[in-house]
Residue frames as qw, qx, qy, qz and C-alpha x, y, z in Angstrom:
[[0.046, 0.884, 0.462, 0.059, 0.06, -0.01, -0.07],
 [0.290, -0.806, 0.089, 0.508, 2.83, 2.36, 0.82],
 [0.393, -0.109, 0.596, 0.692, 4.44, 1.65, -2.57],
 [0.200, 0.640, 0.658, 0.342, 1.19, 2.47, -4.30],
 [0.173, -0.935, -0.212, 0.224, 1.14, 5.82, -2.36],
 [0.414, -0.556, 0.332, 0.639, 4.58, 6.56, -3.45],
 [0.323, 0.255, 0.709, 0.573, 3.78, 5.91, -7.18],
 [0.048, 0.856, 0.499, 0.129, 0.67, 8.16, -6.89],
 [0.311, -0.832, 0.040, 0.457, 2.89, 10.94, -5.28],
 [0.420, -0.240, 0.543, 0.686, 5.42, 10.53, -8.09],
 [0.243, 0.538, 0.685, 0.427, 2.66, 10.84, -10.80],
 [0.097, -0.933, -0.316, 0.144, 1.24, 13.97, -9.03],
 [0.337, -0.724, 0.199, 0.568, 4.60, 15.60, -8.88],
 [0.384, 0.015, 0.629, 0.676, 5.29, 14.78, -12.63],
 [0.136, 0.743, 0.603, 0.256, 2.01, 16.27, -13.55],
 [0.213, -0.925, -0.156, 0.275, 2.69, 19.43, -11.65],
 [0.436, -0.446, 0.427, 0.654, 6.10, 19.68, -13.23],
 [0.337, 0.340, 0.690, 0.544, 4.62, 19.26, -16.67],
 [0.017, 0.895, 0.438, 0.079, 2.04, 22.07, -15.93],
 [0.284, -0.846, 0.130, 0.433, 4.82, 24.42, -14.66],
 [0.453, -0.215, 0.551, 0.667, 6.95, 23.61, -17.70],
 [0.278, 0.654, 0.601, 0.366, 4.08, 24.59, -19.95],
 [0.139, -0.959, -0.185, 0.163, 3.95, 27.92, -18.07],
 [0.501, -0.590, 0.337, 0.536, 7.65, 28.23, -18.47],
 [0.483, 0.247, 0.663, 0.516, 7.41, 27.57, -22.11],
 [0.127, 0.864, 0.443, 0.201, 4.88, 30.41, -22.54],
 [0.330, -0.892, 0.031, 0.307, 7.06, 32.74, -20.56],
 [0.485, -0.306, 0.535, 0.620, 10.15, 32.01, -22.66],
 [0.373, 0.445, 0.623, 0.525, 8.19, 32.36, -25.83],
 [0.050, -0.941, -0.333, -0.007, 6.58, 35.60, -24.64],
 [0.373, -0.779, 0.216, 0.456, 9.99, 37.09, -23.64],
 [0.537, -0.137, 0.611, 0.566, 11.61, 35.82, -26.83],
 [0.245, 0.535, 0.613, 0.528, 8.94, 37.24, -29.16],
 [0.078, -0.845, -0.370, 0.378, 8.23, 40.45, -27.29],
 [0.289, 0.213, 0.243, 0.901, 8.32, 43.54, -29.33],
 [0.076, 0.442, 0.445, -0.775, 6.43, 46.56, -27.95],
 [0.348, 0.207, -0.389, -0.827, 4.94, 47.29, -31.47],
 [0.338, -0.118, -0.896, -0.264, 3.36, 43.84, -31.63],
 [0.074, -0.377, -0.776, 0.500, 1.34, 44.34, -28.37],
 [0.248, 0.388, 0.087, -0.884, -0.36, 47.47, -29.75],
 [0.391, 0.194, -0.598, -0.672, -1.43, 45.45, -32.84],
 [0.004, -0.138, -0.981, 0.135, -3.17, 42.67, -30.90],
 [0.418, -0.386, -0.443, -0.693, -6.91, 42.59, -31.47],
 [0.509, -0.381, 0.437, -0.636, -9.11, 42.60, -28.23],
 [0.947, -0.033, -0.074, -0.310, -10.23, 39.06, -29.09],
 [0.738, 0.326, -0.501, 0.314, -6.54, 37.88, -29.11],
 [0.058, -0.485, 0.537, -0.688, -5.99, 39.52, -25.73],
 [0.761, -0.222, 0.172, -0.585, -8.94, 37.61, -24.42],
 [0.966, 0.128, -0.225, -0.026, -7.66, 34.33, -25.70],
 [0.491, 0.473, -0.516, 0.519, -4.29, 35.09, -24.42],
 [0.413, -0.503, 0.403, -0.644, -5.75, 35.59, -20.95],
 [0.912, -0.165, -0.006, -0.376, -7.05, 32.03, -20.89],
 [0.943, 0.122, -0.250, 0.181, -4.25, 29.64, -21.72],
 [0.514, 0.382, -0.444, 0.626, -1.09, 31.35, -20.52],
 [0.136, -0.449, 0.349, -0.811, -2.39, 33.43, -17.69],
 [0.770, -0.309, 0.119, -0.545, -5.21, 31.47, -16.13],
 [0.932, 0.087, -0.340, 0.090, -3.55, 28.16, -16.82],
 [0.415, 0.430, -0.505, 0.623, -0.45, 29.57, -15.01],
 [0.392, -0.444, 0.320, -0.740, -2.51, 30.56, -12.13],
 [0.932, -0.107, -0.085, -0.335, -3.93, 27.06, -11.97],
 [0.825, 0.246, -0.432, 0.267, -0.63, 25.46, -12.21],
 [0.179, 0.398, -0.557, 0.706, 0.86, 27.49, -9.32],
 [0.622, -0.346, 0.185, -0.678, -2.40, 27.02, -7.36],
 [0.933, 0.005, -0.308, -0.188, -2.11, 23.25, -7.75],
 [0.398, 0.381, -0.670, 0.498, 1.20, 23.26, -5.80],
 [0.111, -0.162, 0.656, -0.729, -0.92, 23.98, -2.64],
 [0.605, 0.227, 0.519, -0.559, -4.46, 23.14, -3.53],
 [0.259, -0.124, 0.854, 0.434, -4.45, 20.36, -6.02],
 [0.297, 0.556, 0.775, 0.050, -8.14, 20.06, -6.83],
 [0.139, 0.896, 0.173, -0.385, -8.71, 23.88, -7.19],
 [0.115, -0.622, 0.517, 0.576, -5.54, 24.25, -9.30],
 [0.270, 0.043, 0.878, 0.392, -6.44, 21.30, -11.61],
 [0.268, 0.715, 0.639, -0.092, -10.03, 22.55, -12.12],
 [0.025, 0.852, -0.075, -0.518, -8.53, 26.04, -12.95],
 [0.148, -0.405, 0.703, 0.565, -6.12, 24.61, -15.55],
 [0.278, 0.298, 0.882, 0.239, -8.84, 22.45, -17.11],
 [0.190, 0.825, 0.464, -0.261, -11.37, 25.32, -17.19],
 [0.018, -0.744, 0.241, 0.623, -8.85, 27.70, -18.83],
 [0.134, -0.154, 0.786, 0.584, -8.28, 25.39, -21.80],
 [0.186, 0.559, 0.807, 0.049, -12.00, 24.71, -22.19],
 [0.083, 0.869, 0.254, -0.417, -12.94, 28.37, -21.98],
 [0.120, -0.535, 0.492, 0.677, -10.06, 29.14, -24.59],
 [0.157, 0.112, 0.877, 0.440, -11.63, 26.75, -27.01],
 [0.149, 0.704, 0.682, -0.130, -15.13, 28.02, -26.46],
 [0.033, 0.845, 0.037, -0.533, -14.10, 31.59, -27.06],
 [0.178, -0.376, 0.645, 0.641, -11.93, 30.69, -29.97],
 [0.199, 0.376, 0.859, 0.285, -14.75, 28.86, -31.71],
 [0.106, 0.826, 0.470, -0.294, -17.04, 31.88, -31.04],
 [0.094, -0.741, 0.229, 0.625, -14.49, 34.43, -32.36],
 [0.141, -0.279, 0.794, 0.521, -13.61, 32.32, -35.41],
 [0.701, 0.235, 0.070, -0.670, -17.26, 31.18, -36.08],
 [0.790, 0.255, -0.522, -0.199, -16.14, 27.65, -36.60],
 [0.760, -0.436, 0.449, -0.174, -15.43, 24.45, -34.73],
 [0.731, 0.514, -0.446, -0.050, -12.49, 22.65, -36.31],
 [0.722, 0.096, -0.591, 0.346, -10.85, 20.96, -33.34],
 [0.620, -0.770, -0.146, 0.033, -9.68, 21.36, -29.81],
 [0.401, 0.711, -0.377, 0.437, -6.61, 23.42, -29.28],
 [0.075, -0.540, 0.644, -0.536, -4.15, 22.82, -26.42],
 [0.895, -0.223, -0.272, -0.275, -5.58, 19.38, -25.72],
 [0.711, 0.164, -0.534, 0.427, -2.28, 18.27, -24.27],
 [0.027, 0.403, -0.405, 0.821, -2.52, 21.05, -21.67],
 [0.727, -0.386, -0.136, -0.552, -5.48, 19.27, -20.24],
 [0.781, 0.063, -0.603, 0.149, -3.35, 16.26, -19.14],
 [0.273, 0.164, -0.655, 0.685, -1.85, 17.62, -15.95],
 [0.469, -0.171, 0.246, -0.831, -5.18, 18.94, -14.56],
 [0.838, -0.053, -0.280, -0.466, -6.97, 15.73, -15.46],
 [0.692, 0.057, -0.672, 0.257, -4.44, 13.42, -13.98],
 [0.057, 0.143, -0.603, 0.783, -4.36, 15.43, -10.68],
 [0.610, -0.107, 0.101, -0.779, -8.23, 15.69, -10.51],
 [0.837, 0.039, -0.483, -0.255, -8.54, 11.97, -11.33],
 [0.555, 0.111, -0.717, 0.407, -6.16, 10.88, -8.71],
 [0.109, -0.152, 0.484, -0.855, -7.56, 13.14, -6.12],
 [0.669, -0.076, -0.151, -0.724, -10.94, 11.78, -6.90],
 [0.847, 0.024, -0.522, -0.096, -10.03, 8.20, -6.66],
 [0.579, 0.026, -0.621, 0.528, -7.82, 8.42, -3.54],
 [0.453, -0.736, -0.435, 0.252, -8.07, 10.02, -0.04],
 [0.444, -0.066, -0.016, 0.893, -5.89, 12.90, -1.04],
 [0.025, -0.562, -0.383, -0.733, -8.82, 14.95, -1.93],
 [0.468, -0.780, -0.416, -0.016, -9.92, 15.47, 1.65],
 [0.571, -0.584, -0.023, 0.576, -6.55, 17.19, 2.57],
 [0.369, -0.126, 0.359, 0.848, -5.84, 19.13, -0.63],
 [0.157, 0.788, 0.557, 0.213, -9.04, 21.05, -1.49]]
């Protein structure tokens, strides 16, 4: 039983590291591509979409370090809302973007739902 608990903890830690690496990737891309003229040319719908995945996902990733369930729900919600707003703005539904970003939130939420971890980490 203790071995199973160790494996679950390792999976949770890997999921959190994956979520934080996604945030780090967005930060690196944002800093590398930053040009003050480009920020002015963003349409308001692009800024709204930018709010969902990098910013709210990042908040969820950092929140999952202390409150796993709340952080995972925030990460999952950010990706879902990004895709809802993207389909509204583009008037088409051609797929689900950033699907891989759902993985850390789903793993953390799934494990917390199935184990007793959810009582101490809400």
